[in-house]
C-alpha positions in Angstrom: 46.8 -131.4 -26.5 47.1 -134.3 -28.1 47.5 -135.9 -31.6 44.4 -136.6 -33.9 43.3 -139.9 -34.7 45.3 -141.7 -38.3 46.3 -145.0 -39.8 48.9 -147.2 -38.6 49.2 -150.8 -38.8 48.4 -152.9 -36.1 50.6 -155.7 -36.4 53.7 -154.6 -38.0 57.1 -156.3 -36.9 55.3 -158.7 -34.7 56.5 -161.4 -37.0 59.9 -160.7 -35.3 61.5 -163.5 -33.6 61.0 -163.4 -29.8 63.9 -163.5 -27.7 64.6 -165.7 -24.6 63.3 -164.4 -21.2 65.6 -162.8 -19.2 65.2 -164.0 -15.2 65.2 -161.4 -12.9 64.4 -161.4 -9.0 65.5 -158.0 -7.8 62.8 -155.2 -6.1 65.4 -152.5 -5.3 64.1 -149.1 -7.7 67.3 -148.5 -9.1 69.0 -148.1 -12.6 70.9 -151.4 -13.6 73.5 -149.8 -15.2 75.3 -146.3 -15.3 72.5 -143.7 -16.7 74.0 -142.6 -20.6 75.0 -138.9 -20.6 71.7 -137.7 -21.1 70.0 -139.7 -18.4 67.8 -138.4 -15.4 69.9 -137.5 -12.6 68.3 -139.7 -9.8 67.3 -143.6 -9.7 64.7 -144.7 -11.9 61.5 -145.7 -10.3 60.7 -149.4 -11.4 62.1 -152.5 -10.9 66.0 -153.6 -11.5 66.1 -156.9 -12.5 69.4 -159.2 -12.5 69.8 -158.8 -16.5 68.6 -156.7 -18.8 68.6 -156.6 -22.8 69.7 -153.2 -23.9 71.4 -153.9 -27.3 68.4 -153.3 -29.7 69.4 -152.6 -33.4 65.9 -152.5 -34.1 65.1 -149.8 -31.8 68.6 -147.7 -33.3 67.1 -148.1 -36.9 63.6 -146.7 -35.8 65.3 -143.8 -34.4 67.2 -143.0 -37.6 64.4 -143.6 -39.8 62.5 -141.7 -37.9 65.4 -138.9 -37.1 64.2 -138.8 -33.5 65.8 -140.1 -29.7 63.8 -142.6 -28.6 63.2 -144.1 -24.8 61.7 -147.7 -23.9 60.9 -149.4 -20.8 59.5 -152.5 -21.8 59.1 -155.7 -18.5 57.0 -158.7 -18.7 55.5 -158.6 -15.1 55.5 -162.3 -15.2 58.9 -163.3 -16.1 60.5 -160.4 -14.9 62.2 -159.7 -18.8 62.9 -156.6 -19.4 63.6 -154.6 -22.8 65.6 -150.6 -22.2 66.5 -148.5 -24.4 67.5 -145.2 -23.4 65.1 -146.0 -20.2 66.9 -143.6 -18.5 67.3 -140.6 -20.3 64.9 -137.5 -19.6 62.0 -136.7 -21.9 59.4 -134.0 -21.3 56.5 -136.0 -20.3 53.7 -133.5 -21.3 50.4 -134.8 -20.9 51.2 -138.4 -19.3 51.4 -136.5 -15.6 47.4 -136.2 -16.3 46.9 -140.3 -14.9 49.4 -139.6 -12.0 47.5 -136.2 -10.9 44.1 -138.3 -10.8 46.0 -140.7 -9.4 47.3 -138.7 -6.7 43.5 -136.4 -5.6 41.8 -140.8 -5.5 44.8 -141.7 -2.9 44.4 -138.3 -1.1 40.6 -137.3 -0.9 37.7 -140.1 0.0 35.3 -141.6 -2.7 32.8 -139.0 -2.2 35.5 -136.2 -3.2 34.7 -137.4 -6.8 31.2 -135.4 -7.2 32.9 -132.2 -5.5 31.8 -129.5 -8.3 34.6 -127.8 -9.2 33.8 -124.2 -10.7 36.4 -122.4 -13.1 36.8 -119.9 -15.9 37.1 -118.6 -19.4 40.4 -117.8 -18.1 40.9 -121.1 -17.1 40.4 -122.9 -20.6 43.4 -123.8 -22.1 43.2 -124.6 -26.0 42.8 -127.9 -25.7 39.8 -128.2 -23.7 37.3 -130.3 -25.9 35.3 -130.8 -22.6 35.7 -127.9 -20.1 34.9 -125.7 -22.7 31.3 -126.6 -22.5 30.8 -126.0 -18.5 32.1 -123.1 -17.5 28.8 -122.1 -16.2 28.2 -125.3 -14.8 31.9 -126.6 -13.2 32.5 -130.3 -13.2 32.6 -132.8 -10.8 36.1 -134.3 -9.7 35.2 -137.0 -11.2 34.3 -135.7 -15.2 37.3 -134.1 -14.2 39.6 -137.1 -14.4 37.4 -138.5 -16.9 37.9 -135.4 -19.5 41.9 -135.0 -18.1 42.3 -138.6 -18.5 40.6 -140.4 -21.6 40.3 -136.7 -23.6 43.5 -135.4 -22.7 42.1 -132.0 -21.9 44.5 -129.5 -20.6 42.1 -127.4 -19.0 40.9 -130.7 -16.1 44.5 -131.3 -16.4 45.4 -128.5 -14.7 42.1 -128.1 -12.2 43.3 -131.8 -10.8 46.7 -130.2 -9.9 45.4 -127.3 -8.6 43.2 -129.4 -6.4 46.2 -131.9 -5.7 47.9 -128.4 -4.4 50.1 -127.9 -7.4 53.1 -129.2 -9.0 55.2 -129.6 -6.2 52.6 -131.9 -4.5 52.5 -134.2 -7.8 56.2 -134.4 -7.1 56.0 -135.4 -3.6 53.4 -137.8 -4.7 55.4 -139.9 -7.3 58.7 -139.8 -4.8 56.1 -141.8 -2.6 55.5 -144.5 -5.3 59.5 -144.2 -4.9 59.5 -142.5 -7.9 63.5 -140.3 -7.9 63.2 -139.4 -11.0 59.7 -137.3 -12.2 59.8 -133.9 -11.7 56.7 -131.6 -12.3 57.3 -128.2 -12.2 55.2 -125.9 -14.2 51.3 -126.2 -15.6 49.6 -126.6 -18.8 50.5 -125.3 -21.2 54.4 -124.6 -20.3 54.8 -128.5 -19.9 54.7 -128.8 -23.7 57.5 -127.2 -24.5 59.5 -129.6 -24.3 63.0 -127.9 -24.3 65.8 -130.0 -24.9 68.0 -130.2 -21.9 65.7 -128.4 -19.8 64.8 -130.7 -16.9 61.4 -128.9 -15.8 58.8 -131.2 -16.4 59.9 -134.6 -17.6 61.0 -138.0 -16.0 62.3 -141.2 -18.0 60.5 -144.0 -19.5 61.7 -146.4 -16.6 60.8 -144.1 -14.0 57.0 -143.4 -15.6 56.6 -147.3 -16.2 56.9 -148.2 -12.7 54.5 -144.9 -11.9 51.5 -146.5 -13.9 52.4 -150.4 -12.7 52.1 -148.8 -9.1 48.9 -146.7 -9.8 47.5 -149.6 -11.7 48.6 -152.5 -10.5 50.0 -152.2 -7.2 48.4 -150.6 -4.2 49.3 -147.7 -4.1 45.0 -146.7 -4.7 42.5 -148.9 -3.1 40.7 -151.3 -5.3 37.8 -149.1 -6.0 40.2 -145.8 -7.0 42.0 -148.2 -8.5 39.5 -149.9 -11.0 37.9 -146.5 -11.5 41.3 -145.4 -12.8 42.0 -148.5 -15.1 39.0 -148.0 -16.4 39.7 -144.0 -17.6 43.1 -145.2 -18.6 41.0 -148.2 -21.0 39.3 -145.8 -22.4 41.1 -143.2 -23.4 40.8 -141.9 -26.5 44.1 -140.0 -27.7 46.1 -143.3 -28.2 44.3 -145.4 -31.1 47.8 -145.1 -32.7 50.7 -145.6 -30.8 51.1 -148.4 -28.2 47.5 -149.8 -28.6 48.8 -150.2 -32.9 51.8 -152.1 -32.3 49.8 -155.5 -30.0 47.7 -157.5 -31.2 44.3 -157.1 -31.7 42.4 -158.7 -28.7 45.0 -157.1 -26.2 43.5 -154.3 -23.4 45.6 -151.5 -23.1 45.1 -149.0 -20.0 47.2 -146.4 -21.4 47.9 -142.1 -21.2 49.8 -140.4 -23.7 51.4 -137.3 -24.1 52.2 -134.3 -26.8 53.8 -131.8 -27.4 56.8 -129.3 -29.2 60.1 -130.9 -30.9 57.9 -134.1 -31.9 57.6 -135.0 -28.2 55.6 -138.1 -28.7 54.9 -140.4 -25.1 52.7 -143.2 -24.4 53.0 -145.2 -21.1 51.2 -148.4 -20.8 50.0 -151.5 -19.3 48.9 -154.5 -21.4 46.8 -157.8 -20.6 47.3 -160.5 -23.6 44.5 -162.5 -23.9 43.5 -165.4 -21.0 46.7 -164.3 -19.4 46.6 -162.8 -15.9 50.4 -160.8 -16.1 50.4 -157.7 -18.1 53.0 -155.8 -19.9 54.3 -152.7 -18.9 54.9 -150.3 -21.5 56.7 -146.7 -21.4 57.7 -145.4 -25.0 59.1 -141.6 -24.8 60.2 -139.5 -27.8 61.1 -135.9 -29.1 63.3 -134.7 -32.1 66.2 -132.5 -32.3 63.7 -129.2 -33.9 60.7 -127.7 -32.3 58.2 -127.5 -35.2 59.7 -131.3 -35.8 56.1 -133.6 -37.0 55.1 -136.1 -34.5 55.0 -139.4 -36.0 52.9 -141.9 -34.0 53.8 -144.8 -36.5 57.2 -144.8 -34.5 55.3 -145.8 -31.4 53.2 -148.1 -32.4 56.5 -150.1 -34.5 58.7 -149.9 -31.1 55.8 -151.3 -29.2 55.3 -154.2 -31.5 59.0 -154.7 -31.4 58.6 -155.0 -27.3 55.7 -157.2 -27.2 57.5 -159.6 -30.4 60.6 -159.7 -28.0 59.2 -160.5 -24.8 
């Protein structure tokens, strides 16, 4: 279930001095440096560059102020400049899987599959089911389920996409095909929102998810029509207005998917296009807190995103 909308300043910290771009050229999808103690147990799934900026006092200060663990991977796809902070540590991914599940369904079926009607029952409904709860009697098409899962983070729709794909293990197999050796999906909603610290199930890293979303939105993982369909859903999502979208300047286009869970878990994985610039930024931010009932605060992600934009 995603957090409701609440006002957050959009331009916070955009006045920070931008750092000089870092150069890079390597295409290997492995970490640039050994992971930290809480890091993912495999190489990360996005390009690694010859140099990465890893020293970010501002992000460490945000962790202290919000009493949270913060992971960030940001990439300027035009220059290769990167920002990393706990980018290879594992975090519960929660609803960010729904964009990947939709991509998997699109990749494994002909376009006509989107018109297939899927039937389900009251027993299938999750707590957060704003759209699927209205259509138990009639069912929904795969097109509608993709829309409900990606744009509205409907939990029932997410599970139905997984069911169509073949289950959590098949989603893991799909991201392996994208080059991601980190992300693992073991369960379905609502178990994935438990986000228990130290539990490797249903986790990923900012670098890995950033790489996955780069492949499905910007790469050739999907045919052009299916890629455009998914990008449109990610751009029109209703759950991310106060996370990465709140941290980028007005006029930017953001295609992203959020995730929310216990232990103050808040995530947002996005592709962000500045106006009049072809090369977008990949921004993947994941966070968690130490207690199960910790209050999540979307301002943490907005301020981290603003820092990434100003720095890149």
